[in-house]
N, C-alpha and C positions, 0 to 999 in steps of 0.2 A: 282394429278389425283384422286385417290380413297383412302379413309381411311376405312379400314375393322375393324369392332368392334366385338369382342367376349365377352360374359359374361360367366364366368366359375363358375358353381355351381356343383362340383363333376363330371366334364366332361373333365378333363385335357387330358386324353388319346385320346379323340376324337378331341379335339382341336390341339393337337400336330400333328396328321395326316394331318389336314388341313393346318397347318403351313408349313409342308413339301411340300404340293402341291403348296403353294403360294410363297415359298421362292425365286424363280427366277423372280418373277413378280415386277413391280415397284409400289407397293402398300405400303401405311403405315398400319402397324398392331398395333392395341391396344388391349390388353387383360385386362379386369377388373376381378379380382379374388374375387368372393363372398364366396368362401369356403377356409378358412384359412389353413386347413389341406390337401388341394389338389391344392397347388399352382403350377403355371408354372414358369419355370426358363429359360429364353431365353435372350441372349445378344442383339440380333439385332431387338427387337421389344419393344414397350412401355407396361410395365406391372404395373398395379396399384393393390396393395394388400389391400383389405378392412379388417378391423379387425372383421367384422361380415357381415352377408348376408343382404345387404341393399335393395335387390329386383332387379328385372330386369330393370324397367323403371328408377329408380334413378341411377343405374349403368351406363345405356346408356347416361343419361344426362350428367353425369360427364365426360364420355369418349369422347362424342362429343365435349365438350368444349376444350378438349386436342387435337382434330384433327387438322392437318394442311391443309387438303384439304376440298373443299366445298361439295364433293360427298361422302356420308357416306353409307357404306353397312353393314347392320346387318346380321350376318350369325349364325343360330343356330348350335351348335356343332355337331348335329346329322344329318347334311346334307352332300349329296355327289353330286358333280357337276363337269362340265367341266369349266375350267377357262374362256373360251371364253364367257360364260353366263355373267360374270361380265363386260366384254367390251361391250357387246351388250346393257346391262342395262345402262351403263355409256353413250354410244353414244345416246340412245334414250332420256335420261334425259337432256343431254347437248344441244341437238338440239330442245328442246321443253321448252320454257321459262316459260309457265304457269303451267307445270307439276311439282308437288312437289315430288311424289313418284311412284315407279314402282316396280313390282314383276314378277317372272316367274311363270309358272305353277308348282305346286308342286304334286309330286306322292309319294306314300308309298306302298311298296309291290306290285308294278305294278298297283296300283289303284290310281285314282285321289284323291288328298287330297286338297280340295278347299281352295284357299288362298285369296279369295275376298268375300266380304259380302255386301249385300244391307242393309244400316243402317239408311236411312232417314224415312222409315216406321217402327215405333217401334215394331209393332206386328209381324213382320217377325222374330224377335229375338227369338220367341218361336219355330222356325223351324230350329234350328241349327243342327249340325252334331250329337250331343249327346242328343238332345231333344227326349222326348217320341213321338213327332210328326215328327220325322226325316224321316219317310217313306212317308210323304205327299209330294205331287207335289209342295207345297209352299216352301219346302226345296230346291228344284231345283231353284226356283227363288231367294231365299235368298242367295244361295251359287254360283250364276251366272253360274249354269250348264245349263241354257237355252241359253248361248251364246257360240258359237263355233268359233267365229272369231279369227284370229291370234292376233289381237290387240283389247282389250276391255277396254273402259272407265268405271271405277267402282267407287262406294261410299266409299268402305273401303277395306283396305289391312291388312292382318296380318304380324306379324314381323318375320316369319320363315326365309325368304331370302329377305330382303327389302332394297332397295336403295333409298335414298332421299337426298335433298339438305340441307346442313347444315344451310345456312342463313335463309331459310324459317322455318326450324325446330326450330331455336332459336327465330325467330320472333313470332312463334306460342306459345312459351313457353315451348317447349319440351314436354316430357311425363309428365302427371299428376302423381305426386309421391304418390298420395293416392292409386294408383294401384300398389300393390306390384309386382304382375306380372299377365298377362292375361288382355285383354280388354283395356290396355294402348294404343295399336296400333289403335284400332277402335275408341276410344276417340279422338286420334290425327287426325285420317282420317276425322272425323266429323267436327273438328275445321278447318282443311284445306279446306273442302268443303265450309263452311260458309264464309271463307275468300277469296273465289273465285279461288282456285287452283284445279288442276285436278290430278287424280290418274289413273294409267293404269295397266292392267294385260296383260303380253305378253305371250300368250299361245304357241307361237312357241319356247319358251325357256323352258326347263325342268330341274328341280332340284329334286333329290330324298331325301326324309325326313324319317329318321329312328325314327318314331314318339315317343315322350314321354320318352326319356332317363332319364331326371330329374325326371319325375313322377314315373318312375319305382324305382328310388332310394329312393325317399322321397314322396311316393304316397299319404298318408293321408294328410300330410302338403300341398302338391301341389294342391290336389283337393279342399281342404278347401279354399286355397287362390284364386283358380280360381273362385269358386263359389261366394266368397265375392266380387271379383273385377266385376263380372258380375252384381251383385246386385248394386253396386256403380255406374257402368256405366249407368244402366237403370235409377236410380232416379236422376243422375246428368244431363242427357241429354234429358229426355223426361218428359214433364210436367205431362202427364197422369200417368206415373209410380210414380212420386213424390207424387201425390195424393193417389196412391194406395200403397204407401210404406209399411204401416203396414201389408198388405196382402202379399206383396213381401218378407217381413222379415220372415213371417211365412213359406213361400215357401222355403226360403233360409235355415232356420233351418231344415225343413223337408228333404231337399236335402243333408244337412250335415249329418244328421242321416242315411240316405240311403248310403252315402259314407262310413260311419263307418261300416255298416252292410256288404257292398261289400267287404271291406278291411278284416273284420273278417273271411268271408267265401270264400275269394279269387274269388269273382264272377266278370266276365268281361262282359262289354256291347258289344252287337253285332254291329259292324260298318257296314255301307253301302258300297257295291262295287259301288262307284259313277260312274264309267265308264259304268256300265250296268243297274243299277237299274231303271233309268228313261227313258230307251229307249222304 
């Protein structure tokens, strides 16, 4: 039926809670341990212990190859959900042949946490959730906040709570392992679109996300990798950004410096209340 994959990086206590929730369901559970000193020990599930942190995308690629089912669900350890959401995602995928991946609506602290992106227009990438332009109405467009339908066909999905078909995932080559973590999901989405597959956001299903548990633990490391992955995503997939790569590199280095200053002074970026800001 469904193979559920967790990637553990200092999040074992959160994964154990979710394992308890799923223990009576007929799902295959696979845990890839990326943190050697925070391993999970369970007899009833598949556990792969990595000798070092190989990254999120590479871990998922290896775990998917071990899965026995064609329907794969990636769950961030910091998610809370009703199990019926999994069955709804599964039924939607199973009944739509050309659909590669599907995701529910994500909320955090009772606020919408957008889980879809418009990625065919490269310039909308500058209007993301943490961009200095995030209060622009173009952010609403980039994050699909202009669509209130229950079912929305989208260009890109993030991997917070993502179900996809294994056979298509492998056909597409899986996650590009140049991305340590972050942007690997958007890169895969773009390849799926170019291959003629569809992606959907199901707004009638809701999952709660306690955002950034890993980033809270290893903040500077995580933010640096995030910025690097976004830079790689842009120059890999858009010719205009490849031409502008020296300027983007300067921006990347500047952003990294800002992250270091933020960490030093414990400064936090103000997030948008997406549910109300654009009304």
